[in-house]
N, CA and C atoms as a LAMMPS dump frame, in Angstrom:
ITEM: TIMESTEP
0
ITEM: NUMBER OF ATOMS
366
ITEM: BOX BOUNDS ff ff ff
-5.0000000000000000e+02 5.0000000000000000e+02
-5.0000000000000000e+02 5.0000000000000000e+02
-5.0000000000000000e+02 5.0000000000000000e+02
ITEM: ATOMS id mol type element x y z
1 1 1 N 315.313 126.463 300.804
2 1 2 C 316.25 126.071 302.038
3 1 3 C 315.575 124.674 302.724
4 2 1 N 314.378 124.796 303.202
5 2 2 C 313.977 123.841 303.894
6 2 3 C 313.408 122.714 303.193
7 3 1 N 313.232 122.817 301.927
8 3 2 C 313.173 121.848 300.924
9 3 3 C 314.596 120.956 300.747
10 4 1 N 315.665 121.765 300.654
11 4 2 C 316.865 121.071 300.591
12 4 3 C 317.117 120.427 301.79
13 5 1 N 317.018 120.693 302.934
14 5 2 C 317.286 120.169 304.178
15 5 3 C 316.604 118.898 304.16
16 6 1 N 315.155 119.206 303.932
17 6 2 C 314.519 117.903 303.862
18 6 3 C 314.692 117.01 302.915
19 7 1 N 315.056 117.231 301.7
20 7 2 C 315.552 116.38 300.733
21 7 3 C 316.944 115.666 301.168
22 8 1 N 317.83 116.215 301.991
23 8 2 C 318.982 115.77 302.357
24 8 3 C 318.869 114.655 303.514
25 9 1 N 317.743 115.216 304.28
26 9 2 C 317.531 114.262 305.546
27 9 3 C 316.827 112.888 305.111
28 10 1 N 315.834 112.961 304.007
29 10 2 C 315.396 111.984 303.444
30 10 3 C 316.317 110.808 302.746
31 11 1 N 317.242 111.243 302.253
32 11 2 C 318.26 110.774 301.551
33 11 3 C 319.223 109.827 302.59
34 12 1 N 319.33 110.84 303.732
35 12 2 C 320.242 110.249 304.66
36 12 3 C 319.608 109.092 305.536
37 13 1 N 318.334 109.193 305.896
38 13 2 C 317.883 108.319 307.11
39 13 3 C 317.892 106.876 306.391
40 14 1 N 317.501 106.589 305.19
41 14 2 C 317.628 105.267 304.815
42 14 3 C 319.003 104.497 304.993
43 15 1 N 319.972 105.27 304.63
44 15 2 C 321.366 104.995 304.676
45 15 3 C 321.592 104.608 306.281
46 16 1 N 321.407 105.762 307.015
47 16 2 C 321.639 105.312 308.442
48 16 3 C 320.866 104.156 308.993
49 17 1 N 319.764 103.917 308.395
50 17 2 C 318.715 102.953 309.259
51 17 3 C 319.485 101.654 308.475
52 18 1 N 319.958 101.667 307.483
53 18 2 C 320.626 100.327 306.844
54 18 3 C 321.95 100.08 307.754
55 19 1 N 322.751 101.093 308.133
56 19 2 C 323.913 101.025 308.951
57 19 3 C 323.49 100.175 310.437
58 20 1 N 322.247 100.531 310.738
59 20 2 C 321.828 100.029 312.073
60 20 3 C 321.635 98.397 311.905
61 21 1 N 321.414 97.883 310.591
62 21 2 C 321.071 96.67 310.694
63 21 3 C 322.079 95.625 310.985
64 22 1 N 321.82 94.762 311.798
65 22 2 C 322.978 93.602 312.199
66 22 3 C 323.442 92.909 311.335
67 23 1 N 324.303 92.546 310.821
68 23 2 C 325.122 91.712 309.995
69 23 3 C 325.894 90.461 310.699
70 24 1 N 325.196 89.382 310.13
71 24 2 C 325.45 88.15 310.85
72 24 3 C 326.423 87.235 309.765
73 25 1 N 326.516 87.78 308.544
74 25 2 C 327.185 86.751 307.465
75 25 3 C 328.656 86.682 307.856
76 26 1 N 328.97 85.538 307.858
77 26 2 C 330.61 85.246 308.157
78 26 3 C 330.496 83.975 308.999
79 27 1 N 331.604 83.743 309.392
80 27 2 C 331.815 82.664 310.593
81 27 3 C 331.687 83.061 312.119
82 28 1 N 331.218 82.22 312.829
83 28 2 C 331.04 82.342 314.381
84 28 3 C 331.595 81.143 314.928
85 29 1 N 332.197 81.181 316.105
86 29 2 C 332.518 80.047 316.686
87 29 3 C 332.322 79.997 318.223
88 30 1 N 332.145 78.777 318.811
89 30 2 C 331.619 78.815 320.293
90 30 3 C 331.407 77.316 320.501
91 31 1 N 330.413 77 321.529
92 31 2 C 330.177 75.693 322.012
93 31 3 C 330.843 75.632 323.231
94 32 1 N 330.077 74.823 323.994
95 32 2 C 330.785 74.22 325.422
96 32 3 C 331.337 72.873 325.444
97 33 1 N 330.591 72.006 325.215
98 33 2 C 331.209 70.733 325.322
99 33 3 C 331.417 70.194 323.838
100 34 1 N 330.794 70.694 322.748
101 34 2 C 331.243 70.326 321.524
102 34 3 C 331.713 71.554 320.645
103 35 1 N 332.77 71.668 320.006
104 35 2 C 333.26 72.933 319.243
105 35 3 C 332.12 73.085 318.199
106 36 1 N 331.781 74.505 318.057
107 36 2 C 331.09 74.764 316.896
108 36 3 C 331.791 75.802 315.946
109 37 1 N 331.229 75.782 314.78
110 37 2 C 331.502 76.873 313.784
111 37 3 C 330.332 76.916 313.125
112 38 1 N 329.755 78.067 313.095
113 38 2 C 328.525 78.336 312.149
114 38 3 C 329.023 79.298 311.222
115 39 1 N 328.509 79.111 309.848
116 39 2 C 328.739 80.138 308.695
117 39 3 C 327.349 80.374 308.551
118 40 1 N 327.133 81.629 308.223
119 40 2 C 325.829 82.165 308.064
120 40 3 C 326.078 83.175 306.799
121 41 1 N 324.88 83.095 305.872
122 41 2 C 324.941 83.756 304.554
123 41 3 C 323.572 84.56 304.871
124 42 1 N 323.275 85.788 304.309
125 42 2 C 322.311 86.628 304.495
126 42 3 C 321.772 87.131 303.033
127 43 1 N 320.508 86.945 302.902
128 43 2 C 319.821 87.59 301.587
129 43 3 C 318.597 88.327 302.368
130 44 1 N 318.456 89.498 302.495
131 44 2 C 317.611 90.359 302.999
132 44 3 C 317.206 89.717 304.639
133 45 1 N 316.008 89.332 305.098
134 45 2 C 316.143 88.819 306.306
135 45 3 C 316.118 87.438 306.158
136 46 1 N 316.427 86.704 305.264
137 46 2 C 317.038 85.379 305.11
138 46 3 C 317.971 84.884 305.438
139 47 1 N 318.174 84.012 306.125
140 47 2 C 319.443 83.421 307.015
141 47 3 C 319.667 81.928 306.584
142 48 1 N 320.756 81.578 305.738
143 48 2 C 321.218 80.406 305.382
144 48 3 C 322.561 80.227 305.732
145 49 1 N 323.064 78.946 305.642
146 49 2 C 324.556 78.599 306.046
147 49 3 C 324.528 76.913 306.637
148 50 1 N 325.568 76.75 307.431
149 50 2 C 325.77 75.638 308.132
150 50 3 C 326.464 75.73 309.29
151 51 1 N 326.084 74.547 309.977
152 51 2 C 326.769 74.173 311.381
153 51 3 C 327.892 73.116 311.131
154 52 1 N 328.876 73.579 311.664
155 52 2 C 330.108 72.383 311.76
156 52 3 C 330.333 72.046 313.188
157 53 1 N 330.192 70.525 313.615
158 53 2 C 330.338 70.452 314.973
159 53 3 C 331.448 69.117 314.858
160 54 1 N 332.259 69.291 316.042
161 54 2 C 333.355 68.21 316.15
162 54 3 C 333.064 67.534 317.313
163 55 1 N 332.474 66.529 317.727
164 55 2 C 332.043 65.916 318.711
165 55 3 C 333.238 65.712 319.675
166 56 1 N 334.385 65.272 319.187
167 56 2 C 335.346 64.988 320.035
168 56 3 C 336.919 64.95 318.863
169 57 1 N 338.098 65.332 319.449
170 57 2 C 339.158 65.779 318.782
171 57 3 C 339.428 64.855 317.878
172 58 1 N 339.46 63.678 317.795
173 58 2 C 339.782 62.634 316.99
174 58 3 C 338.702 62.562 316.048
175 59 1 N 337.296 62.973 316.049
176 59 2 C 336.313 62.737 315.191
177 59 3 C 336.539 63.556 313.987
178 60 1 N 335.643 63.363 312.771
179 60 2 C 335.675 64.12 311.694
180 60 3 C 334.471 65.124 312.103
181 61 1 N 334.739 66.212 311.76
182 61 2 C 333.631 67.43 311.438
183 61 3 C 332.163 66.954 311.03
184 62 1 N 330.991 66.926 311.747
185 62 2 C 329.698 66.981 311.21
186 62 3 C 329.231 68.221 310.633
187 63 1 N 328.833 68.32 309.208
188 63 2 C 328.406 69.533 308.964
189 63 3 C 326.856 69.28 308.637
190 64 1 N 326.109 70.222 309.125
191 64 2 C 324.588 70.122 308.915
192 64 3 C 324.029 71.409 308.302
193 65 1 N 322.995 71.574 307.513
194 65 2 C 322.838 72.693 306.982
195 65 3 C 321.886 73.41 307.972
196 66 1 N 321.801 74.81 307.871
197 66 2 C 320.888 75.696 308.632
198 66 3 C 319.474 75.871 307.494
199 67 1 N 318.365 75.653 308.254
200 67 2 C 317.036 75.897 307.334
201 67 3 C 316.079 77.011 308.084
202 68 1 N 315.205 77.396 307.468
203 68 2 C 314.306 78.394 308.034
204 68 3 C 314.936 79.434 309.019
205 69 1 N 315.91 79.88 308.116
206 69 2 C 316.53 81.142 309.059
207 69 3 C 316.232 82.392 308.602
208 70 1 N 316.032 83.158 309.794
209 70 2 C 315.519 84.666 309.73
210 70 3 C 316.346 85.431 310.517
211 71 1 N 316.602 86.701 310.225
212 71 2 C 317.005 87.644 310.962
213 71 3 C 316.251 89.109 310.689
214 72 1 N 315.95 89.568 311.999
215 72 2 C 315.275 90.553 311.954
216 72 3 C 315.944 91.572 313.207
217 73 1 N 316.604 92.629 312.623
218 73 2 C 316.981 93.593 313.683
219 73 3 C 318.422 92.707 314.3
220 74 1 N 318.516 92.8 315.501
221 74 2 C 319.543 91.83 316.265
222 74 3 C 318.792 90.518 316.489
223 75 1 N 317.845 89.995 316.289
224 75 2 C 317.257 88.517 316.606
225 75 3 C 317.595 87.789 315.46
226 76 1 N 317.882 86.31 315.705
227 76 2 C 317.84 85.503 314.441
228 76 3 C 317.337 84.335 314.941
229 77 1 N 316.745 83.5 314.031
230 77 2 C 316.27 82.241 314.324
231 77 3 C 316.716 81.032 313.316
232 78 1 N 316.9 79.861 313.509
233 78 2 C 316.878 79.017 312.574
234 78 3 C 316.799 77.52 313.04
235 79 1 N 316.891 76.514 311.843
236 79 2 C 316.565 75.24 312.287
237 79 3 C 317.651 74.305 311.877
238 80 1 N 318.079 73.427 312.588
239 80 2 C 319.153 72.736 312.174
240 80 3 C 318.633 71.237 312.405
241 81 1 N 318.702 70.445 311.041
242 81 2 C 317.787 69.195 311.268
243 81 3 C 318.994 68.064 311.605
244 82 1 N 318.827 67.156 312.551
245 82 2 C 319.969 66.341 312.928
246 82 3 C 319.476 64.856 312.464
247 83 1 N 318.315 64.673 311.776
248 83 2 C 317.904 63.416 311.157
249 83 3 C 317.063 62.507 312.132
250 84 1 N 316.459 61.6 311.772
251 84 2 C 315.641 60.87 312.266
252 84 3 C 314.391 61.832 313.021
253 85 1 N 314.074 62.703 312.478
254 85 2 C 312.785 63.665 313.144
255 85 3 C 313.581 64.26 314.367
256 86 1 N 314.805 64.481 314.636
257 86 2 C 315.167 65.359 315.565
258 86 3 C 315.842 66.495 314.977
259 87 1 N 315.359 67.833 315.549
260 87 2 C 315.874 68.846 315.033
261 87 3 C 316.254 70.032 316.223
262 88 1 N 317.17 70.823 315.888
263 88 2 C 317.354 71.944 316.959
264 88 3 C 316.613 73.219 316.359
265 89 1 N 315.839 73.886 317.373
266 89 2 C 315.278 75.197 317.062
267 89 3 C 316.354 76.267 317.621
268 90 1 N 316.763 77.129 316.871
269 90 2 C 318.147 78.014 317.356
270 90 3 C 317.135 79.474 317.42
271 91 1 N 317.489 80.201 318.357
272 91 2 C 317.245 81.547 318.51
273 91 3 C 318.529 82.283 318.951
274 92 1 N 318.733 83.735 318.678
275 92 2 C 319.931 84.032 319.146
276 92 3 C 319.728 85.904 319.201
277 93 1 N 320.54 86.365 319.973
278 93 2 C 320.532 87.78 320.043
279 93 3 C 321.912 88.128 319.802
280 94 1 N 322.11 89.035 318.822
281 94 2 C 323.426 89.476 318.219
282 94 3 C 323.712 90.976 318.9
283 95 1 N 324.953 90.905 319.311
284 95 2 C 325.762 92.086 320.463
285 95 3 C 326.899 92.464 319.698
286 96 1 N 326.765 92.92 318.655
287 96 2 C 328.37 93.487 317.911
288 96 3 C 328.974 92.014 317.584
289 97 1 N 330.139 91.392 318.235
290 97 2 C 330.783 90.394 317.469
291 97 3 C 330.226 89.123 318.392
292 98 1 N 329.235 89.151 319.115
293 98 2 C 328.839 88.072 319.759
294 98 3 C 327.355 87.702 319.61
295 99 1 N 327.213 86.491 319.684
296 99 2 C 325.696 85.922 319.38
297 99 3 C 325.352 85.049 320.796
298 100 1 N 324.27 85.441 321.488
299 100 2 C 323.853 84.575 322.503
300 100 3 C 322.823 83.707 321.802
301 101 1 N 323.257 82.372 321.709
302 101 2 C 322.504 81.59 321.122
303 101 3 C 321.982 80.595 321.925
304 102 1 N 320.752 80.182 322.032
305 102 2 C 320.053 79.172 322.459
306 102 3 C 319.181 78.161 321.426
307 103 1 N 319.311 76.849 322.01
308 103 2 C 318.66 75.764 321.265
309 103 3 C 317.881 75.058 321.839
310 104 1 N 316.873 74.587 321.258
311 104 2 C 315.927 73.615 321.852
312 104 3 C 315.615 72.665 320.958
313 105 1 N 315.95 71.606 321.682
314 105 2 C 315.809 70.135 320.941
315 105 3 C 314.383 69.434 320.796
316 106 1 N 313.976 69.245 319.687
317 106 2 C 312.63 68.656 319.37
318 106 3 C 312.875 67.329 318.613
319 107 1 N 312.063 66.462 319.084
320 107 2 C 311.899 65.104 318.288
321 107 3 C 311.545 64.091 318.961
322 108 1 N 311.267 62.886 318.295
323 108 2 C 310.725 61.714 319.161
324 108 3 C 311.71 61.306 320.32
325 109 1 N 311.177 61.285 321.307
326 109 2 C 312.021 60.549 322.457
327 109 3 C 312.976 61.433 323.145
328 110 1 N 313.008 62.666 322.514
329 110 2 C 314.378 63.856 323.115
330 110 3 C 313.62 65.107 323.05
331 111 1 N 314.165 65.575 324.203
332 111 2 C 313.799 67.194 324.361
333 111 3 C 315.077 67.691 325.222
334 112 1 N 315.279 69.029 325.429
335 112 2 C 316.175 69.588 325.911
336 112 3 C 316.567 71.034 325.418
337 113 1 N 317.303 71.689 326.186
338 113 2 C 317.724 72.962 325.782
339 113 3 C 319.167 73.343 326.176
340 114 1 N 319.692 73.992 325.596
341 114 2 C 321.228 74.618 325.78
342 114 3 C 321.371 76.001 325.181
343 115 1 N 322.409 76.811 325.982
344 115 2 C 322.8 78.079 325.348
345 115 3 C 324.353 78.194 325.217
346 116 1 N 324.762 79.195 324.35
347 116 2 C 326.187 79.12 324.27
348 116 3 C 326.378 80.663 323.574
349 117 1 N 327.579 80.92 323.785
350 117 2 C 328.117 82.351 323.153
351 117 3 C 328.852 82.058 321.96
352 118 1 N 328.55 82.716 320.769
353 118 2 C 329.223 82.528 319.69
354 118 3 C 330.193 83.847 319.348
355 119 1 N 331.301 83.675 318.965
356 119 2 C 332.046 84.933 318.756
357 119 3 C 332.513 84.651 317.155
358 120 1 N 332.504 86.115 316.652
359 120 2 C 332.757 86.406 315.358
360 120 3 C 334.082 85.735 315.04
361 121 1 N 334.315 85.016 314.033
362 121 2 C 335.817 84.657 313.535
363 121 3 C 336.39 85.589 312.348
364 122 1 N 337.521 86.293 312.765
365 122 2 C 337.932 87.244 311.786
366 122 3 C 338.915 86.613 311.076
């Protein structure tokens, strides 16, 4: 009887643990002064995708790839290259259908940081 209970527990724990992993795959929208749509793809702990930014209502959206993406538990990180050596280093915490995203700019002659809340697009 103890062996059966132990076997059931051993089979159940990995399934429950997998259910606790945060899933970010899909579309997320947010942004303060510039509307953003982020599309994430997951492969294990690797995070890829793209950022779509619309600088003004009359402008065409700019689409930039996500690189160096990682997800570990409820935390994610990735880089977005803006060209000319400028990049955004992004980190975030996933809380259900929201991501608190922080972005730090790095590059020649430019620095700064910003944060926004992204909401899952359903």
